[in-house]
C-alpha positions as CSV (number, residue, x, y, z in Angstrom):
1,M,32.4,18.2,1.1
2,T,30.2,15.8,-0.9
3,I,26.6,14.6,0.0
4,K,24.4,12.0,-1.4
5,E,20.8,11.7,-0.1
6,P,19.0,8.9,-1.1
7,L,16.0,9.1,-2.9
8,H,13.0,8.2,-0.3
9,K,10.5,7.7,-3.1
10,Q,11.7,4.4,-4.0
11,V,11.1,0.8,-2.4
12,I,13.9,-1.2,-3.1
13,I,12.6,-5.1,-3.3
14,P,15.3,-7.6,-3.1
15,M,14.4,-11.1,-5.2
16,G,16.8,-13.7,-7.1
17,N,17.8,-12.8,-11.0
18,E,14.9,-15.3,-12.1
19,N,12.3,-13.6,-10.0
20,I,13.6,-10.1,-11.8
21,A,13.2,-11.3,-15.4
22,K,9.8,-12.5,-14.8
23,F,8.3,-9.6,-12.9
24,M,9.9,-7.1,-15.3
25,K,8.3,-9.3,-18.1
26,N,5.1,-8.2,-17.1
27,S,5.8,-4.6,-15.8
28,A,3.5,-3.1,-17.3
29,I,0.5,-5.0,-16.0
30,H,2.2,-4.4,-12.7
31,F,2.5,-1.1,-12.5
32,T,-1.4,-0.8,-13.0
33,N,-2.3,-3.4,-10.4
34,L,-0.1,-1.8,-8.5
35,N,-1.8,1.7,-8.8
36,R,-5.0,-0.1,-8.6
37,N,-4.4,-1.9,-4.8
38,L,-2.8,1.6,-3.3
39,K,-6.0,3.4,-4.6
40,N,-8.0,1.0,-3.0
41,A,-6.0,1.1,0.1
42,K,-7.0,5.1,0.2
43,S,-3.3,5.4,-0.1
44,E,-1.7,9.1,-1.7
45,V,0.8,7.0,-2.8
46,L,1.1,6.0,-6.8
47,V,3.7,3.9,-8.5
48,D,5.6,6.5,-11.1
49,F,7.6,3.2,-12.7
50,I,9.1,-0.1,-11.9
51,C,12.7,-0.8,-12.7
52,S,15.3,-3.5,-12.2
53,D,18.8,-3.7,-10.4
54,P,21.1,-6.4,-9.6
55,V,19.7,-6.6,-6.0
56,G,16.2,-6.4,-6.8
57,I,13.3,-4.4,-8.4
58,T,12.8,-0.9,-7.5
59,V,9.4,1.0,-7.3
60,I,9.7,4.7,-7.8
61,V,6.4,6.5,-6.1
62,N,5.1,9.7,-6.1
63,K,5.4,10.5,-2.4
64,V,7.3,8.8,0.5
65,S,6.2,5.6,1.1
66,L,4.2,4.9,4.5
67,P,4.9,1.3,6.7
68,S,1.2,0.5,5.2
69,D,2.2,1.5,1.3
70,L,5.1,-1.0,1.7
71,L,2.6,-4.0,3.2
72,I,0.8,-3.2,0.2
73,I,3.4,-3.7,-2.6
74,K,4.7,-6.3,-0.6
75,N,2.1,-8.4,-0.9
76,Y,1.3,-8.0,-4.2
77,V,4.6,-8.8,-5.4
78,K,4.6,-11.9,-3.4
79,N,1.3,-13.0,-4.8
80,S,2.4,-12.3,-8.4
81,E,1.8,-15.2,-10.5
82,S,5.0,-17.4,-11.8
83,I,7.1,-15.5,-9.0
84,D,8.7,-17.8,-6.6
85,S,7.3,-16.0,-2.9
86,S,10.4,-17.6,-1.3
87,Q,13.4,-15.7,-3.0
88,V,11.4,-12.1,-2.4
89,D,12.5,-10.2,0.6
90,S,10.3,-7.5,2.3
91,P,10.2,-4.3,0.7
92,R,12.8,-1.6,2.0
93,L,13.1,2.6,1.9
94,P,16.7,3.0,0.4
95,Q,19.7,3.9,3.3
96,S,21.8,6.7,3.4
97,K,24.8,6.8,1.3
98,S,26.1,10.3,3.3
99,Y,29.5,10.8,4.0
100,L,32.1,13.6,4.8
101,K,35.9,13.7,3.0
102,I,38.2,15.4,4.7
103,I,40.8,16.7,2.4
104,G,43.2,18.0,4.8
105,I,43.2,20.0,8.5
106,S,44.8,23.0,8.7
107,F,47.2,23.6,12.2
108,F,49.5,26.1,13.5
109,F,52.7,25.7,14.5
110,H,54.0,28.2,17.3
111,D,57.9,27.7,17.2
112,N,58.7,28.5,21.2
113,L,62.0,29.3,20.4
114,Q,63.7,32.4,21.7
115,N,62.9,34.6,18.4
């Protein structure tokens, strides 16, 4: 059996490829500004780093994000300069990737002959 749990300290923000490139170009500035916005909202969540993936950007935080934290991150990303906000979807936490692989089922076959 193999189980892989999602890392709920990730915030996934789906967006278009052009937006990903523009956002990641200034990721150090976005990192600082996101942390400032979260601190101003008195959130316990802080951004550890920002990375890109084929779907969008992933913001790695130090604790599991609450809906209020997701809203702060969403508002910041949508209001960033040079980002087309119509191509930015709502942030979300990762979905579960758990599964169970059944390799074989043991069974007992009883021969009901007169032995």
